[in-house]
N, C-alpha and C positions, 0 to 999 in steps of 0.2 A: 662505415661512417656516413652520416646523412649530408646531403648537399645543402647549400644555403637555401635553395628553393624549397626543398623538402622540410627544412627547419621552419621556414616562414609559414608553410602550409599547416604544419602541426600547431605552431603558435597561434595562428589565426583561428584554428578550430577550438583552441582552449580559451580564447578571449571571452567567450560568453559565460561569465561567472554564474548567471542565473540558473543555467542548466546544471552546473556542478552543485549549487546549493540545493536545488530540487532533488537531485539524485541522492545527495548525502542524507537528506531528511527521509526519503523513501527507504533507503537501505538501512538506516538506523532504526526506523520503525519496524521493518521486517526482520531486524536482527534479534528480536525477542522471540523465543520459541512459540509462545502462545499467540502472539500477533501473527506470526507466520502461519500457524495452523488456522487461525481465523480467516486469513486471506485465502488459504487453500480451500477451506470449507465453503467460503462464499463463491469460489470458482466453480464448485459443483452444485451447490444449492444457492440459487441466485438471491434469495432473500431469507434472512434469519433474524429471530428476535434475540434480545440480550439474554433472556432466560434460557433459550435453547442453546445458545453458544456456551453459556456457563455450564449447563448440564453435560454437554458433549465433552468439554474440556475438564470437567470435574473441578471447577474453580468457583469462587463466590460470584454472585451477580455484580456486586460493586467492582470487583477486580475485572470482570469481563467488560463492564462499562468503561473502566479506565483505559483498557486496551483499545476498545472501539473508539474512544475519544481521540486517542493518539493517532490511530489510523485515519480517522476522519480529518483531523487537523492537518495531516500531511498529504491530503488530497487523494487518498486511496479508496475511501468509502463515502457513500452518501447515506443520510439518515432520513427515514420516513416514519412519521408518527401516525398511527391508526388507533384512535381511542386512547387507552392508557398504555398501549405497548409501542415500543420503538423497534423498528426493523431496519436492518442495515443491508446494503448491497454494494458491490464493487462499483466504482464510479464509471459511468458510461462514457464511451467515446474518448477515452484517454489513451494516447499512443503508448505511454509508458506502461500502463496496466496491460494493454494488449501484448506488449513485448514480454512482460513478466509471465503472462499466462502461456505464451508460446514455449517459454523455457521450462515451466513446471508441468506442462501437459505432455 
């Protein structure tokens, strides 16, 4: 059984709802098999185009774009436009991404 002091400590830790919201979005976005694979591919190949990702995953380019949009909106990727091509990479300097990479490597 937890003491009242231990209970207060745990409750204080859980008061930051913003962290819970961010983590929920990240885990939901990585819950899709293709998005998880995209994340893992970008962990080994720092920058990939939409068409390259689509080819490797054997999915359509529009579907790959949709997955990348979700990952970008949830703060996992950044988009870089070079000419007509869009390249994606893992978001730099994110402690959450660094933690996820530790787990999958």
